[in-house]
N, CA, C and O atoms as CSV, one atom per row, in Angstrom:
chain,resi,resn,atom,element,x,y,z
A,1,SER,N,N,59.200,-75.498,31.151
A,1,SER,CA,C,60.078,-75.584,31.120
A,1,SER,C,C,61.034,-74.124,31.800
A,1,SER,O,O,60.906,-73.255,30.937
A,2,THR,N,N,61.676,-73.704,32.664
A,2,THR,CA,C,62.659,-72.785,33.175
A,2,THR,C,C,63.994,-72.804,32.452
A,2,THR,O,O,64.582,-73.815,32.069
A,3,GLY,N,N,64.356,-71.650,32.329
A,3,GLY,CA,C,65.594,-71.690,31.432
A,3,GLY,C,C,66.721,-72.147,33.104
A,3,GLY,O,O,66.328,-72.637,34.163
A,4,LEU,N,N,67.899,-71.799,32.763
A,4,LEU,CA,C,69.132,-72.374,34.046
A,4,LEU,C,C,69.409,-71.138,34.346
A,4,LEU,O,O,69.692,-70.971,35.532
A,5,SER,N,N,69.432,-69.938,33.482
A,5,SER,CA,C,69.505,-68.941,34.733
A,5,SER,C,C,68.485,-68.470,36.169
A,5,SER,O,O,68.703,-67.936,37.256
A,6,ASP,N,N,67.368,-68.978,35.489
A,6,ASP,CA,C,66.178,-68.959,36.754
A,6,ASP,C,C,66.484,-69.587,38.198
A,6,ASP,O,O,66.145,-69.098,39.276
A,7,CYS,N,N,67.185,-70.752,37.991
A,7,CYS,CA,C,67.775,-71.647,39.083
A,7,CYS,C,C,68.522,-71.782,39.177
A,7,CYS,O,O,68.765,-71.483,40.347
A,8,LEU,N,N,69.519,-72.163,38.636
A,8,LEU,CA,C,71.330,-72.103,38.445
A,8,LEU,C,C,72.135,-71.521,38.313
A,8,LEU,O,O,71.607,-70.563,38.879
A,9,ASN,N,N,73.426,-71.013,37.950
A,9,ASN,CA,C,74.470,-70.637,37.424
A,9,ASN,C,C,74.780,-71.049,36.201
A,9,ASN,O,O,74.782,-72.279,36.236
A,10,PRO,N,N,75.060,-70.640,35.062
A,10,PRO,CA,C,76.027,-71.935,33.705
A,10,PRO,C,C,77.143,-72.037,34.810
A,10,PRO,O,O,77.194,-71.568,35.947
A,11,ASP,N,N,78.028,-72.820,34.076
A,11,ASP,CA,C,79.532,-73.357,34.493
A,11,ASP,C,C,79.874,-73.327,35.872
A,11,ASP,O,O,81.023,-73.093,36.245
A,12,GLY,N,N,78.767,-73.592,36.782
A,12,GLY,CA,C,79.140,-73.623,38.115
A,12,GLY,C,C,78.729,-75.099,38.730
A,12,GLY,O,O,77.999,-75.909,38.158
A,13,GLU,N,N,79.263,-75.249,39.827
A,13,GLU,CA,C,79.057,-76.796,40.989
A,13,GLU,C,C,78.085,-76.753,41.933
A,13,GLU,O,O,78.076,-75.932,42.850
A,14,PHE,N,N,77.517,-77.336,41.813
A,14,PHE,CA,C,76.575,-77.744,42.934
A,14,PHE,C,C,76.498,-79.069,43.752
A,14,PHE,O,O,76.493,-80.248,43.399
A,15,ASN,N,N,76.436,-78.415,45.064
A,15,ASN,CA,C,76.291,-80.270,45.917
A,15,ASN,C,C,75.740,-79.962,46.936
A,15,ASN,O,O,75.919,-78.888,47.512
A,16,TYR,N,N,75.001,-80.845,47.301
A,16,TYR,CA,C,73.581,-80.533,48.383
A,16,TYR,C,C,73.723,-81.937,48.920
A,16,TYR,O,O,73.011,-82.842,48.483
A,17,GLY,N,N,74.897,-82.197,50.140
A,17,GLY,CA,C,74.892,-82.905,51.208
A,17,GLY,C,C,76.628,-82.744,50.870
A,17,GLY,O,O,77.294,-82.142,50.029
A,18,ASP,N,N,76.921,-83.667,52.062
A,18,ASP,CA,C,78.572,-84.087,52.240
A,18,ASP,C,C,78.811,-85.235,52.507
A,18,ASP,O,O,78.329,-86.016,53.326
A,19,SER,N,N,80.344,-85.384,51.059
A,19,SER,CA,C,80.134,-87.116,51.444
A,19,SER,C,C,81.067,-87.095,52.825
A,19,SER,O,O,80.797,-88.004,53.611
A,20,GLY,N,N,82.119,-86.191,53.224
A,20,GLY,CA,C,82.455,-86.832,54.654
A,20,GLY,C,C,81.709,-86.872,55.419
A,20,GLY,O,O,82.083,-87.434,56.448
A,21,SER,N,N,80.087,-86.267,55.402
A,21,SER,CA,C,79.299,-86.826,56.384
A,21,SER,C,C,77.583,-87.153,55.823
A,21,SER,O,O,76.450,-86.687,55.935
A,22,PRO,N,N,78.236,-88.148,55.246
A,22,PRO,CA,C,76.726,-88.777,53.999
A,22,PRO,C,C,75.525,-88.793,54.665
A,22,PRO,O,O,74.466,-88.444,54.143
A,23,THR,N,N,75.712,-89.419,56.476
A,23,THR,CA,C,74.117,-89.498,57.151
A,23,THR,C,C,73.675,-88.633,57.997
A,23,THR,O,O,72.746,-88.901,58.759
A,24,THR,N,N,74.623,-86.825,57.967
A,24,THR,CA,C,74.365,-85.757,58.541
A,24,THR,C,C,73.955,-84.955,57.833
A,24,THR,O,O,73.238,-84.111,58.371
A,25,SER,N,N,74.090,-84.883,56.996
A,25,SER,CA,C,74.369,-83.728,55.910
A,25,SER,C,C,74.153,-84.233,54.204
A,25,SER,O,O,75.034,-84.639,53.446
A,26,TYR,N,N,72.997,-84.091,53.977
A,26,TYR,CA,C,72.590,-84.926,52.686
A,26,TYR,C,C,70.776,-83.824,52.422
A,26,TYR,O,O,70.085,-83.199,53.227
A,27,ALA,N,N,70.603,-84.152,50.482
A,27,ALA,CA,C,69.581,-83.373,50.213
A,27,ALA,C,C,68.406,-83.742,50.458
A,27,ALA,O,O,67.483,-82.951,50.654
A,28,PHE,N,N,68.279,-85.242,50.480
A,28,PHE,CA,C,66.950,-85.693,51.478
A,28,PHE,C,C,66.941,-87.137,52.002
A,28,PHE,O,O,67.616,-87.776,51.195
A,29,SER,N,N,66.658,-87.659,52.619
A,29,SER,CA,C,66.127,-89.732,53.218
A,29,SER,C,C,65.447,-89.848,52.739
A,29,SER,O,O,64.781,-88.938,52.246
A,30,LEU,N,N,65.299,-90.698,52.655
A,30,LEU,CA,C,63.748,-92.068,52.573
A,30,LEU,C,C,64.407,-93.769,53.646
A,30,LEU,O,O,65.334,-94.577,53.709
A,31,THR,N,N,63.045,-93.389,54.290
A,31,THR,CA,C,63.183,-94.623,55.362
A,31,THR,C,C,62.189,-95.709,54.956
A,31,THR,O,O,61.450,-95.451,54.005
A,32,ASN,N,N,62.103,-96.665,55.446
A,32,ASN,CA,C,61.866,-97.628,55.427
A,32,ASN,C,C,60.606,-97.673,56.454
A,32,ASN,O,O,61.128,-97.656,57.569
A,33,ASN,N,N,59.593,-97.709,56.562
A,33,ASN,CA,C,58.758,-97.722,57.650
A,33,ASN,C,C,57.508,-99.032,57.324
A,33,ASN,O,O,56.317,-99.090,57.630
A,34,ASP,N,N,58.127,-99.693,56.809
A,34,ASP,CA,C,57.223,-101.104,56.541
A,34,ASP,C,C,58.070,-102.041,57.197
A,34,ASP,O,O,59.280,-102.067,57.424
A,35,ASN,N,N,56.869,-103.003,57.504
A,35,ASN,CA,C,57.792,-103.964,58.988
A,35,ASN,C,C,59.224,-105.001,57.673
A,35,ASN,O,O,60.045,-105.613,58.356
A,36,ASN,N,N,59.368,-105.095,56.741
A,36,ASN,CA,C,59.982,-106.077,55.838
A,36,ASN,C,C,61.119,-105.038,55.330
A,36,ASN,O,O,61.125,-103.827,55.553
A,37,GLU,N,N,61.530,-105.354,55.017
A,37,GLU,CA,C,62.430,-105.019,54.052
A,37,GLU,C,C,61.993,-104.818,52.360
A,37,GLU,O,O,61.212,-105.536,51.735
A,38,ARG,N,N,62.777,-103.575,51.824
A,38,ARG,CA,C,62.314,-103.321,51.234
A,38,ARG,C,C,63.322,-103.186,50.009
A,38,ARG,O,O,64.522,-103.187,50.284
A,39,ASP,N,N,62.928,-103.070,48.673
A,39,ASP,CA,C,64.366,-102.900,47.595
A,39,ASP,C,C,63.469,-101.246,47.457
A,39,ASP,O,O,62.252,-101.181,47.283
A,40,PHE,N,N,64.482,-99.894,47.593
A,40,PHE,CA,C,63.884,-99.255,46.759
A,40,PHE,C,C,65.169,-98.235,45.340
A,40,PHE,O,O,66.145,-97.486,45.374
A,41,THR,N,N,64.492,-98.738,44.561
A,41,THR,CA,C,65.160,-98.009,43.025
A,41,THR,C,C,64.972,-96.409,42.629
A,41,THR,O,O,63.873,-95.952,42.317
A,42,LEU,N,N,65.482,-96.076,42.651
A,42,LEU,CA,C,65.560,-94.518,42.227
A,42,LEU,C,C,66.420,-94.223,40.961
A,42,LEU,O,O,67.543,-94.723,40.892
A,43,SER,N,N,65.925,-93.399,39.911
A,43,SER,CA,C,66.191,-92.875,39.114
A,43,SER,C,C,65.810,-92.263,37.998
A,43,SER,O,O,64.968,-92.858,37.326
A,44,LEU,N,N,66.255,-91.091,37.563
A,44,LEU,CA,C,65.842,-90.071,36.607
A,44,LEU,C,C,65.201,-90.213,35.018
A,44,LEU,O,O,65.980,-90.271,34.067
A,45,ASP,N,N,64.268,-90.244,34.889
A,45,ASP,CA,C,63.346,-90.506,34.055
A,45,ASP,C,C,63.304,-88.962,33.032
A,45,ASP,O,O,63.287,-87.841,33.540
A,46,ASP,N,N,63.293,-89.245,31.428
A,46,ASP,CA,C,63.201,-88.138,30.744
A,46,ASP,C,C,64.121,-87.377,30.914
A,46,ASP,O,O,63.966,-86.340,30.267
A,47,PHE,N,N,64.857,-87.404,31.387
A,47,PHE,CA,C,65.783,-85.924,32.062
A,47,PHE,C,C,66.797,-85.407,30.313
A,47,PHE,O,O,67.435,-85.961,29.417
A,48,THR,N,N,66.492,-84.480,30.587
A,48,THR,CA,C,67.380,-83.688,29.133
A,48,THR,C,C,68.482,-82.852,30.326
A,48,THR,O,O,68.253,-82.489,31.480
A,49,PHE,N,N,69.838,-82.737,29.405
A,49,PHE,CA,C,70.987,-81.758,30.337
A,49,PHE,C,C,71.709,-81.876,29.375
A,49,PHE,O,O,72.176,-82.996,29.172
A,50,SER,N,N,72.076,-80.694,28.388
A,50,SER,CA,C,73.468,-80.577,28.029
A,50,SER,C,C,74.608,-80.648,28.115
A,50,SER,O,O,75.240,-79.638,28.426
A,51,PRO,N,N,75.373,-82.075,27.829
A,51,PRO,CA,C,76.446,-82.507,27.510
A,51,PRO,C,C,77.149,-81.153,27.456
A,51,PRO,O,O,76.463,-80.276,26.931
A,52,PRO,N,N,78.903,-80.610,28.068
A,52,PRO,CA,C,78.857,-81.742,29.352
A,52,PRO,C,C,78.736,-81.809,30.526
A,52,PRO,O,O,79.625,-82.291,31.228
A,53,ALA,N,N,77.374,-81.245,31.114
A,53,ALA,CA,C,77.471,-80.556,32.460
A,53,ALA,C,C,76.754,-82.507,32.907
A,53,ALA,O,O,76.777,-83.569,32.284
A,54,GLU,N,N,76.290,-82.143,34.078
A,54,GLU,CA,C,76.026,-83.702,34.810
A,54,GLU,C,C,75.291,-83.340,35.942
A,54,GLU,O,O,75.327,-82.426,36.766
A,55,LEU,N,N,74.586,-84.373,35.725
A,55,LEU,CA,C,73.317,-84.029,36.832
A,55,LEU,C,C,73.786,-86.040,37.872
A,55,LEU,O,O,73.490,-87.056,37.243
A,56,THR,N,N,74.290,-86.156,38.968
A,56,THR,CA,C,75.080,-87.465,39.676
A,56,THR,C,C,74.069,-87.385,41.421
A,56,THR,O,O,74.504,-86.442,42.081
A,57,LEU,N,N,73.018,-88.088,42.100
A,57,LEU,CA,C,72.688,-88.144,43.393
A,57,LEU,C,C,73.373,-89.874,43.285
A,57,LEU,O,O,73.167,-90.852,42.567
A,58,PRO,N,N,74.367,-89.501,44.573
A,58,PRO,CA,C,75.081,-90.677,45.294
A,58,PRO,C,C,73.792,-90.918,46.597
A,58,PRO,O,O,73.231,-90.069,47.291
A,59,VAL,N,N,73.639,-92.332,46.567
A,59,VAL,CA,C,73.348,-92.984,47.580
A,59,VAL,C,C,73.881,-93.473,48.833
A,59,VAL,O,O,74.530,-94.484,48.565
A,60,TYR,N,N,73.909,-93.271,49.888
A,60,TYR,CA,C,74.526,-93.979,51.310
A,60,TYR,C,C,73.459,-94.622,51.706
A,60,TYR,O,O,72.264,-94.335,51.635
A,61,ASP,N,N,73.968,-95.438,52.090
A,61,ASP,CA,C,73.148,-96.407,53.478
A,61,ASP,C,C,73.057,-96.054,55.004
A,61,ASP,O,O,73.418,-94.882,55.116
A,62,ALA,N,N,72.826,-96.422,55.853
A,62,ALA,CA,C,72.555,-96.240,57.190
A,62,ALA,C,C,73.792,-95.821,57.551
A,62,ALA,O,O,73.942,-94.643,57.875
A,63,SER,N,N,74.780,-96.639,57.553
A,63,SER,CA,C,75.760,-96.581,57.676
A,63,SER,C,C,76.508,-95.451,57.112
A,63,SER,O,O,77.282,-95.258,58.049
A,64,GLY,N,N,76.811,-94.578,56.239
A,64,GLY,CA,C,77.428,-93.842,55.445
A,64,GLY,C,C,78.035,-94.681,54.108
A,64,GLY,O,O,78.198,-94.155,53.007
A,65,ASN,N,N,78.248,-95.678,54.333
A,65,ASN,CA,C,78.525,-96.441,53.009
A,65,ASN,C,C,77.781,-96.334,51.789
A,65,ASN,O,O,76.694,-96.891,51.636
A,66,LEU,N,N,78.653,-95.241,50.429
A,66,LEU,CA,C,78.357,-95.529,49.406
A,66,LEU,C,C,77.448,-96.795,48.779
A,66,LEU,O,O,77.625,-97.954,49.154
A,67,LEU,N,N,76.607,-96.474,47.929
A,67,LEU,CA,C,75.686,-97.807,47.262
A,67,LEU,C,C,76.198,-97.527,45.812
A,67,LEU,O,O,76.950,-98.218,45.125
A,68,GLY,N,N,75.585,-96.317,45.522
A,68,GLY,CA,C,75.931,-96.151,44.293
A,68,GLY,C,C,75.393,-95.215,43.766
A,68,GLY,O,O,74.599,-94.690,44.547
A,69,ASP,N,N,75.444,-94.606,42.543
A,69,ASP,CA,C,75.451,-93.522,41.931
A,69,ASP,C,C,73.965,-93.517,40.841
A,69,ASP,O,O,73.696,-94.452,40.086
A,70,VAL,N,N,73.275,-92.468,40.956
A,70,VAL,CA,C,72.116,-92.122,39.810
A,70,VAL,C,C,72.595,-90.930,39.196
A,70,VAL,O,O,72.695,-89.811,39.698
A,71,THR,N,N,72.935,-91.386,37.817
A,71,THR,CA,C,72.510,-90.476,37.022
A,71,THR,C,C,71.609,-90.498,35.751
A,71,THR,O,O,71.262,-91.676,35.664
A,72,PRO,N,N,71.204,-89.994,35.004
A,72,PRO,CA,C,70.377,-90.075,33.887
A,72,PRO,C,C,70.553,-91.628,33.101
A,72,PRO,O,O,69.817,-92.533,32.708
A,73,SER,N,N,71.822,-91.348,33.140
A,73,SER,CA,C,71.840,-92.916,32.201
A,73,SER,C,C,71.783,-94.290,33.060
A,73,SER,O,O,71.583,-95.305,32.392
A,74,THR,N,N,71.982,-94.493,34.904
A,74,THR,CA,C,72.465,-95.058,35.747
A,74,THR,C,C,71.248,-95.327,36.410
A,74,THR,O,O,70.436,-94.582,35.861
A,75,SER,N,N,70.651,-95.998,37.313
A,75,SER,CA,C,69.964,-96.188,38.273
A,75,SER,C,C,70.162,-97.332,39.410
A,75,SER,O,O,70.811,-98.366,39.258
A,76,GLN,N,N,69.358,-96.867,40.765
A,76,GLN,CA,C,70.462,-97.277,41.288
A,76,GLN,C,C,69.224,-97.916,42.894
A,76,GLN,O,O,68.549,-97.418,43.794
A,77,THR,N,N,69.592,-99.223,42.374
A,77,THR,CA,C,68.386,-100.058,43.871
A,77,THR,C,C,69.011,-100.443,44.963
A,77,THR,O,O,70.050,-101.075,44.772
A,78,ALA,N,N,68.592,-100.192,46.388
A,78,ALA,CA,C,69.025,-100.418,48.021
A,78,ALA,C,C,67.889,-101.250,48.165
A,78,ALA,O,O,66.718,-101.200,47.791
A,79,THR,N,N,68.724,-102.182,48.947
A,79,THR,CA,C,67.697,-102.978,49.412
A,79,THR,C,C,67.651,-102.425,51.271
A,79,THR,O,O,68.677,-102.269,51.932
A,80,ILE,N,N,66.407,-102.237,51.746
A,80,ILE,CA,C,66.605,-101.315,52.895
A,80,ILE,C,C,65.776,-102.163,53.705
A,80,ILE,O,O,64.951,-102.876,53.133
A,81,ALA,N,N,65.908,-102.192,55.295
A,81,ALA,CA,C,65.761,-102.989,56.356
A,81,ALA,C,C,65.067,-102.258,57.136
A,81,ALA,O,O,65.404,-101.093,57.349
A,82,SER,N,N,63.989,-102.801,57.693
A,82,SER,CA,C,62.357,-101.908,58.418
A,82,SER,C,C,63.398,-101.124,58.529
A,82,SER,O,O,64.585,-101.335,58.280
A,83,GLY,N,N,62.636,-99.837,59.081
A,83,GLY,CA,C,62.835,-98.650,60.365
A,83,GLY,C,C,64.028,-97.962,59.370
A,83,GLY,O,O,64.175,-96.740,59.340
A,84,ASP,N,N,64.854,-98.876,58.567
A,84,ASP,CA,C,66.809,-97.949,58.191
A,84,ASP,C,C,66.430,-96.945,56.730
A,84,ASP,O,O,65.613,-97.136,55.829
A,85,PRO,N,N,67.301,-95.955,56.944
A,85,PRO,CA,C,66.968,-95.051,56.336
A,85,PRO,C,C,68.227,-94.891,54.679
A,85,PRO,O,O,69.358,-95.355,54.823
A,86,VAL,N,N,67.944,-94.397,53.630
A,86,VAL,CA,C,69.011,-94.373,53.351
A,86,VAL,C,C,69.266,-92.773,52.667
A,86,VAL,O,O,68.292,-92.020,52.677
A,87,TYR,N,N,70.396,-92.340,52.158
A,87,TYR,CA,C,70.697,-90.781,52.048
A,87,TYR,C,C,71.047,-90.462,50.796
A,87,TYR,O,O,72.003,-91.021,50.260
A,88,VAL,N,N,70.092,-89.231,49.982
A,88,VAL,CA,C,70.638,-89.264,48.706
A,88,VAL,C,C,71.409,-87.765,48.241
A,88,VAL,O,O,70.527,-87.163,47.628
A,89,HIS,N,N,72.526,-86.994,48.258
A,89,HIS,CA,C,73.403,-85.891,47.761
A,89,HIS,C,C,72.854,-85.859,46.204
A,89,HIS,O,O,72.765,-86.739,45.349
A,90,ILE,N,N,72.602,-84.783,46.214
A,90,ILE,CA,C,73.076,-83.998,44.528
A,90,ILE,C,C,73.880,-83.161,44.274
A,90,ILE,O,O,74.306,-82.294,45.038
A,91,ALA,N,N,74.146,-83.339,43.228
A,91,ALA,CA,C,75.488,-83.101,42.447
A,91,ALA,C,C,75.187,-82.569,41.077
A,91,ALA,O,O,74.954,-83.295,40.110
A,92,VAL,N,N,75.199,-81.643,41.061
A,92,VAL,CA,C,74.588,-79.984,39.955
A,92,VAL,C,C,76.137,-80.275,39.307
A,92,VAL,O,O,76.965,-80.584,40.164
A,93,ASP,N,N,76.579,-80.223,38.062
A,93,ASP,CA,C,77.776,-79.378,37.213
A,93,ASP,C,C,77.352,-79.155,35.911
A,93,ASP,O,O,77.211,-79.895,34.937
A,94,THR,N,N,77.093,-77.354,36.215
A,94,THR,CA,C,76.955,-76.592,34.539
A,94,THR,C,C,77.064,-76.354,33.892
A,94,THR,O,O,76.314,-75.746,33.127
A,95,GLU,N,N,78.369,-76.783,33.762
A,95,GLU,CA,C,79.658,-76.851,33.202
A,95,GLU,C,C,79.631,-76.433,31.280
A,95,GLU,O,O,80.610,-77.138,31.036
A,96,GLY,N,N,79.480,-76.203,30.726
A,96,GLY,CA,C,78.655,-75.694,29.259
A,96,GLY,C,C,78.064,-75.363,28.925
A,96,GLY,O,O,78.053,-75.210,27.704
A,97,LEU,N,N,76.889,-74.894,29.834
A,97,LEU,CA,C,76.143,-74.770,29.860
A,97,LEU,C,C,75.572,-73.276,29.962
A,97,LEU,O,O,76.046,-72.527,30.817
A,98,ASP,N,N,74.382,-72.756,28.948
A,98,ASP,CA,C,73.670,-70.852,28.803
A,98,ASP,C,C,73.016,-70.549,29.597
A,98,ASP,O,O,72.188,-71.302,30.107
A,99,ASP,N,N,73.213,-69.310,29.940
A,99,ASP,CA,C,71.475,-69.105,30.127
A,99,ASP,C,C,70.155,-69.551,30.151
A,99,ASP,O,O,69.336,-69.704,31.057
A,100,GLY,N,N,70.136,-69.733,28.900
A,100,GLY,CA,C,68.950,-70.217,28.390
A,100,GLY,C,C,69.147,-71.574,28.472
A,100,GLY,O,O,68.010,-71.913,28.145
A,101,ASP,N,N,69.738,-72.622,28.664
A,101,ASP,CA,C,69.953,-73.540,28.433
A,101,ASP,C,C,68.993,-74.389,29.759
A,101,ASP,O,O,69.140,-73.981,30.911
A,102,ASP,N,N,67.788,-75.869,29.401
A,102,ASP,CA,C,67.295,-76.008,30.323
A,102,ASP,C,C,67.732,-77.382,31.031
A,102,ASP,O,O,68.686,-78.101,30.734
A,103,MET,N,N,66.587,-77.588,32.251
A,103,MET,CA,C,67.679,-78.982,33.012
A,103,MET,C,C,66.111,-79.177,33.648
A,103,MET,O,O,65.522,-78.430,34.429
A,104,ASN,N,N,65.492,-80.880,32.825
A,104,ASN,CA,C,64.224,-81.503,33.069
A,104,ASN,C,C,64.341,-82.541,33.316
A,104,ASN,O,O,65.071,-83.255,32.629
A,105,GLY,N,N,63.773,-82.945,34.221
A,105,GLY,CA,C,63.160,-84.276,33.903
A,105,GLY,C,C,62.921,-84.630,35.322
A,105,GLY,O,O,62.862,-83.698,36.124
A,106,THR,N,N,62.714,-86.341,35.919
A,106,THR,CA,C,61.821,-86.471,36.743
A,106,THR,C,C,62.511,-87.631,37.671
A,106,THR,O,O,62.987,-88.663,37.198
A,107,LEU,N,N,62.491,-87.281,39.161
A,107,LEU,CA,C,63.150,-88.038,39.994
A,107,LEU,C,C,62.185,-89.435,40.306
A,107,LEU,O,O,61.071,-89.346,40.821
A,108,ARG,N,N,62.669,-90.434,39.994
A,108,ARG,CA,C,61.424,-91.729,40.469
A,108,ARG,C,C,62.023,-92.827,41.360
A,108,ARG,O,O,63.141,-93.342,41.334
A,109,ILE,N,N,61.197,-92.993,41.982
A,109,ILE,CA,C,61.175,-93.459,43.410
A,109,ILE,C,C,60.325,-94.893,43.699
A,109,ILE,O,O,59.334,-94.803,44.423
A,110,ASP,N,N,60.735,-96.361,43.086
A,110,ASP,CA,C,59.979,-97.175,43.131
A,110,ASP,C,C,60.140,-97.651,44.159
A,110,ASP,O,O,61.272,-97.478,44.610
A,111,VAL,N,N,59.223,-98.408,44.980
A,111,VAL,CA,C,59.611,-99.562,45.744
A,111,VAL,C,C,58.902,-100.848,45.831
A,111,VAL,O,O,57.732,-101.078,45.526
A,112,GLU,N,N,59.910,-101.753,46.355
A,112,GLU,CA,C,59.059,-103.419,45.914
A,112,GLU,C,C,59.170,-103.907,47.100
A,112,GLU,O,O,58.743,-105.035,47.346
């Protein structure tokens, strides 16, 4: 476990990706390289972060349409056609956290 001061500033907002250009400025993308359409489910498992701080991962389709948000309490499933990507952004709000607070968890990606 790493204290918040080792990675992010307390009382800050950090955005990785631009919602105005979601298909060209993003934190990471997932592409369906299979020959068939697949369901990709993203979730945050065993996530600990003291409220009122927030972590949100907005997920966009290949056309830049918002499919929904992944949060510690909400997963998001996207059906992706063969060869198509989805784009994921990351928004972290560390409001109310102290230097010694931790942010822990696992990003889980399931494909069916």
